[in-house]
MMTF fields as JSON, N, C-alpha, C and O atoms, coordinates in Angstrom:
{
  "mmtfVersion": "1.0.0",
  "mmtfProducer": "UNKNOWN",
  "numBonds": 319,
  "numAtoms": 320,
  "numGroups": 80,
  "numChains": 1,
  "numModels": 1,
  "chainsPerModel": [1],
  "groupsPerChain": [80],
  "chainIdList": ["A"],
  "bondAtomList": [4, 2, 8, 6, 12, 10, 16, 14, 20, 18, 24, 22, 28, 26, 32, 30, 36, 34, 40, 38, 44, 42, 48, 46, 52, 50, 56, 54, 60, 58, 64, 62, 68, 66, 72, 70, 76, 74, 80, 78, 84, 82, 88, 86, 92, 90, 96, 94, 100, 98, 104, 102, 108, 106, 112, 110, 116, 114, 120, 118, 124, 122, 128, 126, 132, 130, 136, 134, 140, 138, 144, 142, 148, 146, 152, 150, 156, 154, 160, 158, 164, 162, 168, 166, 172, 170, 176, 174, 180, 178, 184, 182, 188, 186, 192, 190, 196, 194, 200, 198, 204, 202, 208, 206, 212, 210, 216, 214, 220, 218, 224, 222, 228, 226, 232, 230, 236, 234, 240, 238, 244, 242, 248, 246, 252, 250, 256, 254, 260, 258, 264, 262, 268, 266, 272, 270, 276, 274, 280, 278, 284, 282, 288, 286, 292, 290, 296, 294, 300, 298, 304, 302, 308, 306, 312, 310, 316, 314],
  "bondOrderList": [1, 1, 1, 1, 1, 1, 1, 1, 1, 1, 1, 1, 1, 1, 1, 1, 1, 1, 1, 1, 1, 1, 1, 1, 1, 1, 1, 1, 1, 1, 1, 1, 1, 1, 1, 1, 1, 1, 1, 1, 1, 1, 1, 1, 1, 1, 1, 1, 1, 1, 1, 1, 1, 1, 1, 1, 1, 1, 1, 1, 1, 1, 1, 1, 1, 1, 1, 1, 1, 1, 1, 1, 1, 1, 1, 1, 1, 1, 1],
  "groupList": [{"groupName": "MET", "atomNameList": ["N", "CA", "C", "O"], "elementList": ["N", "C", "C", "O"], "formalChargeList": [0, 0, 0, 0], "bondAtomList": [1, 0, 2, 1, 3, 2], "bondOrderList": [1, 1, 2], "singleLetterCode": "M", "chemCompType": "L-PEPTIDE LINKING"}, {"groupName": "THR", "atomNameList": ["N", "CA", "C", "O"], "elementList": ["N", "C", "C", "O"], "formalChargeList": [0, 0, 0, 0], "bondAtomList": [1, 0, 2, 1, 3, 2], "bondOrderList": [1, 1, 2], "singleLetterCode": "T", "chemCompType": "L-PEPTIDE LINKING"}, {"groupName": "ALA", "atomNameList": ["N", "CA", "C", "O"], "elementList": ["N", "C", "C", "O"], "formalChargeList": [0, 0, 0, 0], "bondAtomList": [1, 0, 2, 1, 3, 2], "bondOrderList": [1, 1, 2], "singleLetterCode": "A", "chemCompType": "L-PEPTIDE LINKING"}, {"groupName": "HIS", "atomNameList": ["N", "CA", "C", "O"], "elementList": ["N", "C", "C", "O"], "formalChargeList": [0, 0, 0, 0], "bondAtomList": [1, 0, 2, 1, 3, 2], "bondOrderList": [1, 1, 2], "singleLetterCode": "H", "chemCompType": "L-PEPTIDE LINKING"}, {"groupName": "ASP", "atomNameList": ["N", "CA", "C", "O"], "elementList": ["N", "C", "C", "O"], "formalChargeList": [0, 0, 0, 0], "bondAtomList": [1, 0, 2, 1, 3, 2], "bondOrderList": [1, 1, 2], "singleLetterCode": "D", "chemCompType": "L-PEPTIDE LINKING"}, {"groupName": "TYR", "atomNameList": ["N", "CA", "C", "O"], "elementList": ["N", "C", "C", "O"], "formalChargeList": [0, 0, 0, 0], "bondAtomList": [1, 0, 2, 1, 3, 2], "bondOrderList": [1, 1, 2], "singleLetterCode": "Y", "chemCompType": "L-PEPTIDE LINKING"}, {"groupName": "GLU", "atomNameList": ["N", "CA", "C", "O"], "elementList": ["N", "C", "C", "O"], "formalChargeList": [0, 0, 0, 0], "bondAtomList": [1, 0, 2, 1, 3, 2], "bondOrderList": [1, 1, 2], "singleLetterCode": "E", "chemCompType": "L-PEPTIDE LINKING"}, {"groupName": "LEU", "atomNameList": ["N", "CA", "C", "O"], "elementList": ["N", "C", "C", "O"], "formalChargeList": [0, 0, 0, 0], "bondAtomList": [1, 0, 2, 1, 3, 2], "bondOrderList": [1, 1, 2], "singleLetterCode": "L", "chemCompType": "L-PEPTIDE LINKING"}, {"groupName": "VAL", "atomNameList": ["N", "CA", "C", "O"], "elementList": ["N", "C", "C", "O"], "formalChargeList": [0, 0, 0, 0], "bondAtomList": [1, 0, 2, 1, 3, 2], "bondOrderList": [1, 1, 2], "singleLetterCode": "V", "chemCompType": "L-PEPTIDE LINKING"}, {"groupName": "ARG", "atomNameList": ["N", "CA", "C", "O"], "elementList": ["N", "C", "C", "O"], "formalChargeList": [0, 0, 0, 0], "bondAtomList": [1, 0, 2, 1, 3, 2], "bondOrderList": [1, 1, 2], "singleLetterCode": "R", "chemCompType": "L-PEPTIDE LINKING"}, {"groupName": "PRO", "atomNameList": ["N", "CA", "C", "O"], "elementList": ["N", "C", "C", "O"], "formalChargeList": [0, 0, 0, 0], "bondAtomList": [1, 0, 2, 1, 3, 2], "bondOrderList": [1, 1, 2], "singleLetterCode": "P", "chemCompType": "L-PEPTIDE LINKING"}, {"groupName": "GLN", "atomNameList": ["N", "CA", "C", "O"], "elementList": ["N", "C", "C", "O"], "formalChargeList": [0, 0, 0, 0], "bondAtomList": [1, 0, 2, 1, 3, 2], "bondOrderList": [1, 1, 2], "singleLetterCode": "Q", "chemCompType": "L-PEPTIDE LINKING"}, {"groupName": "SER", "atomNameList": ["N", "CA", "C", "O"], "elementList": ["N", "C", "C", "O"], "formalChargeList": [0, 0, 0, 0], "bondAtomList": [1, 0, 2, 1, 3, 2], "bondOrderList": [1, 1, 2], "singleLetterCode": "S", "chemCompType": "L-PEPTIDE LINKING"}, {"groupName": "PHE", "atomNameList": ["N", "CA", "C", "O"], "elementList": ["N", "C", "C", "O"], "formalChargeList": [0, 0, 0, 0], "bondAtomList": [1, 0, 2, 1, 3, 2], "bondOrderList": [1, 1, 2], "singleLetterCode": "F", "chemCompType": "L-PEPTIDE LINKING"}, {"groupName": "ILE", "atomNameList": ["N", "CA", "C", "O"], "elementList": ["N", "C", "C", "O"], "formalChargeList": [0, 0, 0, 0], "bondAtomList": [1, 0, 2, 1, 3, 2], "bondOrderList": [1, 1, 2], "singleLetterCode": "I", "chemCompType": "L-PEPTIDE LINKING"}, {"groupName": "GLY", "atomNameList": ["N", "CA", "C", "O"], "elementList": ["N", "C", "C", "O"], "formalChargeList": [0, 0, 0, 0], "bondAtomList": [1, 0, 2, 1, 3, 2], "bondOrderList": [1, 1, 2], "singleLetterCode": "G", "chemCompType": "PEPTIDE LINKING"}],
  "groupTypeList": [0, 1, 2, 2, 3, 4, 5, 6, 4, 0, 3, 3, 7, 8, 4, 9, 7, 10, 10, 2, 2, 8, 9, 9, 7, 9, 8, 7, 8, 6, 2, 4, 10, 6, 7, 2, 10, 5, 2, 3, 2, 1, 4, 6, 10, 4, 11, 9, 9, 3, 7, 12, 13, 14, 15, 7, 15, 2, 12, 15, 9, 12, 4, 14, 12, 6, 9, 3, 4, 6, 7, 7, 9, 6, 6, 7, 4, 9, 10, 12],
  "groupIdList": [1, 2, 3, 4, 5, 6, 7, 8, 9, 10, 11, 12, 13, 14, 15, 16, 17, 18, 19, 20, 21, 22, 23, 24, 25, 26, 27, 28, 29, 30, 31, 32, 33, 34, 35, 36, 37, 38, 39, 40, 41, 42, 43, 44, 45, 46, 47, 48, 49, 50, 51, 52, 53, 54, 55, 56, 57, 58, 59, 60, 61, 62, 63, 64, 65, 66, 67, 68, 69, 70, 71, 72, 73, 74, 75, 76, 77, 78, 79, 80],
  "secStructList": [7, 7, 2, 2, 2, 2, 2, 2, 2, 2, 2, 2, 2, 2, 2, 1, 1, 7, 2, 2, 2, 2, 2, 2, 2, 2, 2, 2, 2, 2, 2, 1, 6, 6, 6, 6, 6, 6, 6, 1, 7, 7, 1, 1, 7, 7, 7, 7, 7, 7, 7, 7, 7, 6, 6, 7, 1, 7, 7, 1, 7, 1, 7, 6, 6, 6, 6, 2, 2, 2, 2, 2, 2, 2, 2, 2, 6, 1, 7, 7],
  "xCoordList": [-121.989, -121.412, -121.486, -122.305, -120.873, -121.193, -121.068, -120.627, -121.469, -121.888, -120.436, -120.283, -119.412, -118.285, -117.597, -116.532, -118.093, -117.507, -118.725, -118.207, -119.709, -120.633, -120.05, -120.057, -119.684, -119.516, -118.269, -118.099, -117.049, -115.833, -116.116, -115.344, -117.054, -117.617, -118.301, -117.687, -118.794, -119.997, -118.515, -118.433, -117.544, -116.09, -116.079, -116.32, -115.696, -114.781, -115.414, -114.829, -116.693, -117.551, -118.04, -118.683, -117.627, -118.228, -116.922, -116.871, -115.921, -114.13, -114.515, -114.561, -114.903, -114.21, -115.843, -115.99, -116.654, -117.562, -116.544, -115.395, -117.399, -116.751, -117.936, -119.11, -117.429, -117.712, -119.602, -120.397, -119.862, -121.482, -121.954, -122.885, -121.565, -122.301, -122.414, -123.541, -121.16, -121.59, -122.824, -123.914, -122.816, -123.944, -125.553, -126.634, -125.224, -126.785, -126.653, -127.713, -126.325, -126.141, -126.867, -127.772, -126.425, -126.409, -127.933, -128.383, -128.639, -129.788, -130.66, -131.334, -130.597, -130.808, -131.431, -132.495, -129.918, -130.147, -131.116, -132.01, -130.945, -131.712, -133.248, -134.076, -133.583, -135.303, -135.535, -136.509, -134.981, -135.375, -135.222, -134.283, -137.055, -137.263, -136.215, -135.741, -135.832, -135.004, -133.817, -133.326, -133.302, -131.772, -131.605, -130.548, -132.633, -132.391, -131.683, -131.105, -131.987, -131.376, -129.765, -128.894, -129.689, -128.146, -126.922, -125.703, -127.69, -127.071, -127.027, -126.155, -127.908, -127.759, -126.439, -126.148, -125.71, -124.838, -125.168, -126.16, -123.996, -124.156, -123.588, -122.917, -123.701, -122.953, -121.735, -121.205, -121.398, -120.563, -118.954, -118.655, -118.292, -116.775, -116.552, -117.137, -115.999, -115.623, -115.248, -114.453, -115.715, -115.211, -114.518, -114.298, -113.859, -113.296, -112.109, -111.613, -111.843, -110.14, -109.657, -110.025, -108.299, -107.165, -105.619, -105.09, -104.942, -103.706, -102.55, -101.895, -102.41, -101.564, -99.95, -99.422, -99.318, -98.162, -97.152, -96.115, -97.065, -95.968, -95.073, -95.272, -94.361, -92.703, -92.616, -91.915, -93.259, -93.139, -91.535, -90.874, -91.295, -89.959, -88.819, -88.938, -87.678, -86.159, -85.428, -85.233, -84.975, -84.249, -82.825, -81.995, -82.443, -81.239, -80.659, -79.618, -81.578, -81.112, -81.939, -83.098, -81.276, -81.825, -82.798, -83.646, -82.26, -82.57, -83.62, -84.175, -84.012, -85.321, -86.252, -86.343, -86.829, -87.872, -87.496, -88.17, -86.199, -85.73, -85.276, -85.49, -84.578, -84.358, -85.029, -84.309, -86.363, -86.818, -87.189, -87.72, -86.988, -87.188, -85.583, -85.561, -84.389, -83.488, -82.938, -81.875, -83.66, -83.789, -84.251, -83.809, -85.722, -86.126, -85.685, -85.56, -85.527, -84.769, -83.276, -82.819, -82.586, -81.47, -81.383, -80.6, -82.606, -83.313, -83.592, -82.953, -84.854, -85.44, -84.41, -84.617, -82.839, -81.912, -80.94, -80.197, -81.178, -80.35, -80.67, -81.793, -79.633, -80.381, -80.142, -79.121, -81.826, -81.815, -80.675, -80.725],
  "yCoordList": [44.344, 44.026, 41.941, 41.023, 42.055, 40.056, 40.203, 41.237, 39.102, 38.692, 38.981, 39.907, 38.122, 38.896, 39.834, 39.919, 40.806, 42.207, 42.763, 43.155, 42.781, 42.825, 42.103, 42.779, 40.952, 40.66, 41.133, 40.899, 41.902, 42.431, 43.909, 44.482, 44.816, 46.118, 45.623, 46.409, 45.215, 44.577, 44.749, 45.446, 43.799, 43.922, 45.005, 45.394, 46.054, 46.531, 47.882, 48.563, 48.116, 48.738, 48.674, 49.437, 47.701, 47.212, 47.11, 46.979, 47.15, 47.284, 48.384, 48.423, 49.573, 51.108, 51.724, 52.921, 51.285, 51.28, 51.622, 51.225, 52.507, 52.91, 51.786, 51.762, 50.981, 50.252, 50.312, 49.402, 51.77, 52.296, 51.764, 50.965, 52.039, 51.585, 50.623, 50.18, 49.672, 47.892, 47.799, 47.523, 47.987, 47.584, 48.0, 47.427, 49.07, 50.252, 48.969, 48.391, 48.548, 47.826, 46.357, 45.952, 45.682, 44.557, 44.604, 43.55, 45.639, 45.541, 45.491, 44.509, 46.954, 46.319, 44.985, 44.75, 44.299, 42.954, 42.158, 41.437, 42.285, 41.217, 41.649, 40.761, 42.647, 43.166, 42.522, 41.775, 42.668, 42.304, 40.692, 40.009, 40.371, 38.905, 38.419, 37.306, 38.865, 37.967, 37.385, 36.397, 38.69, 38.846, 38.234, 37.641, 38.246, 37.704, 36.374, 36.068, 35.789, 33.933, 33.878, 33.087, 35.128, 35.124, 35.814, 35.7, 36.562, 37.494, 36.171, 36.194, 35.426, 34.361, 33.232, 32.696, 33.05, 32.172, 30.938, 30.363, 30.179, 28.956, 27.791, 28.059, 26.615, 25.597, 25.223, 24.119, 26.482, 26.461, 26.851, 27.896, 26.189, 26.932, 28.454, 29.182, 28.822, 30.225, 30.815, 30.215, 31.717, 32.338, 33.375, 33.983, 33.963, 35.418, 35.41, 34.372, 36.136, 36.435, 36.586, 37.208, 35.667, 35.323, 35.885, 35.386, 36.799, 37.239, 36.586, 35.688, 37.263, 36.081, 36.049, 37.117, 34.84, 34.357, 34.625, 34.018, 35.277, 35.062, 36.562, 37.751, 36.07, 37.202, 37.132, 37.978, 36.169, 36.02, 35.096, 34.955, 34.737, 33.826, 34.174, 35.398, 33.883, 34.731, 33.676, 32.461, 35.358, 34.767, 35.17, 35.118, 35.639, 35.784, 37.623, 38.251, 37.878, 39.44, 40.468, 40.225, 41.774, 42.784, 43.768, 44.591, 43.284, 44.512, 44.287, 45.092, 43.039, 42.471, 43.769, 43.933, 44.511, 45.385, 46.656, 47.113, 47.128, 48.36, 47.85, 48.694, 46.378, 46.433, 44.815, 43.968, 44.692, 43.653, 44.015, 43.099, 44.964, 44.96, 44.411, 43.53, 45.224, 44.33, 43.491, 43.279, 42.645, 41.258, 40.201, 39.088, 41.118, 40.067, 39.918, 38.902, 41.199, 41.375, 40.327, 39.598, 40.373, 39.424, 37.796, 37.154, 37.302, 35.943, 35.688, 34.973, 36.67, 36.426, 36.315, 35.506, 36.975, 36.943, 36.09, 36.023, 35.253, 33.973, 32.922, 32.607, 32.488, 31.237, 29.96, 29.628, 28.93, 28.13, 27.029, 26.028],
  "zCoordList": [196.242, 197.363, 197.968, 198.022, 198.1, 198.426, 199.663, 200.165, 200.373, 201.68, 202.366, 203.163, 201.987, 202.762, 202.682, 203.294, 201.855, 201.975, 203.266, 204.311, 203.217, 203.99, 205.672, 206.701, 205.628, 206.885, 207.337, 208.533, 206.61, 206.858, 206.855, 207.623, 206.188, 206.76, 207.882, 208.604, 208.428, 209.611, 210.889, 211.901, 210.274, 211.654, 211.925, 213.068, 210.595, 210.906, 211.612, 212.454, 211.104, 212.329, 213.621, 214.342, 213.712, 215.331, 215.941, 217.164, 215.299, 215.712, 216.139, 217.368, 215.469, 215.949, 216.604, 216.356, 217.129, 218.022, 219.343, 219.538, 220.174, 221.609, 222.314, 221.944, 223.274, 224.395, 224.436, 224.205, 224.826, 224.989, 223.511, 223.407, 222.896, 221.27, 221.149, 220.927, 221.238, 220.861, 221.995, 221.493, 223.446, 224.263, 223.617, 223.754, 222.975, 222.436, 221.081, 221.321, 220.42, 219.491, 219.776, 219.045, 220.799, 221.124, 221.735, 222.186, 221.762, 222.631, 221.453, 221.143, 220.609, 219.552, 218.351, 217.779, 218.427, 217.44, 218.54, 218.098, 219.858, 220.819, 220.779, 220.979, 220.592, 220.452, 218.938, 218.846, 218.105, 216.91, 216.466, 216.06, 216.843, 216.781, 215.242, 215.473, 214.032, 213.564, 213.505, 212.959, 214.564, 215.029, 216.053, 216.271, 216.917, 218.583, 219.143, 220.185, 218.037, 218.432, 217.996, 218.357, 216.994, 216.892, 217.933, 217.806, 218.995, 219.768, 221.353, 222.222, 221.317, 222.459, 222.203, 221.134, 223.622, 223.168, 222.779, 223.227, 221.509, 221.421, 222.102, 223.099, 221.801, 221.712, 220.762, 220.647, 220.066, 219.157, 219.489, 220.066, 219.189, 219.701, 219.823, 219.021, 220.472, 220.652, 219.165, 218.441, 218.874, 217.491, 217.54, 216.492, 219.109, 218.868, 217.975, 217.538, 217.822, 217.264, 218.297, 219.293, 217.95, 218.729, 218.369, 217.376, 219.053, 218.773, 218.371, 218.9, 217.239, 216.298, 217.074, 217.382, 217.317, 217.859, 216.751, 217.016, 215.658, 214.456, 214.953, 214.705, 215.502, 215.405, 216.678, 217.233, 217.445, 219.373, 219.448, 220.477, 218.542, 218.598, 219.196, 219.244, 219.739, 219.619, 218.879, 218.853, 217.99, 216.826, 217.106, 216.197, 218.535, 218.67, 217.851, 218.045, 217.176, 216.904, 217.603, 217.939, 217.857, 218.673, 217.725, 218.069, 216.165, 215.098, 214.451, 213.704, 214.72, 213.652, 212.643, 211.427, 213.814, 213.766, 212.84, 211.916, 213.339, 212.851, 211.322, 210.452, 210.789, 209.615, 208.952, 208.425, 209.118, 208.695, 206.982, 206.355, 206.45, 205.286, 204.337, 203.477, 204.816, 205.166, 205.194, 204.611, 206.038, 206.077, 205.329, 205.043, 204.967, 204.179, 202.508, 201.823, 202.202, 200.531, 200.942, 200.062, 202.437, 202.018, 201.79, 201.091, 202.74, 202.807, 200.749, 199.976, 200.462, 199.021, 198.315, 197.41, 198.28, 197.586, 197.178, 196.199, 198.47, 198.471, 197.42, 197.024, 197.08, 196.192, 196.889, 197.491, 196.629, 197.162, 197.069, 197.783]
}
């Protein structure tokens, strides 16, 4: 297992936890002398994930979500 894999696994684990379990996990991390420094806010920029804005544009078509596979095929088959 790589560090990147561990990191992703932990992200998925925390994402699945109910709010009470996240609070409990935070208490455990803050109580561990090795991990406590990472639990406190830093001067680094906000690292939270942000929502993607892909697909929010207005295309003028109302059926894009229903026909996305067909529309992609049409675009990919079109000669350059």
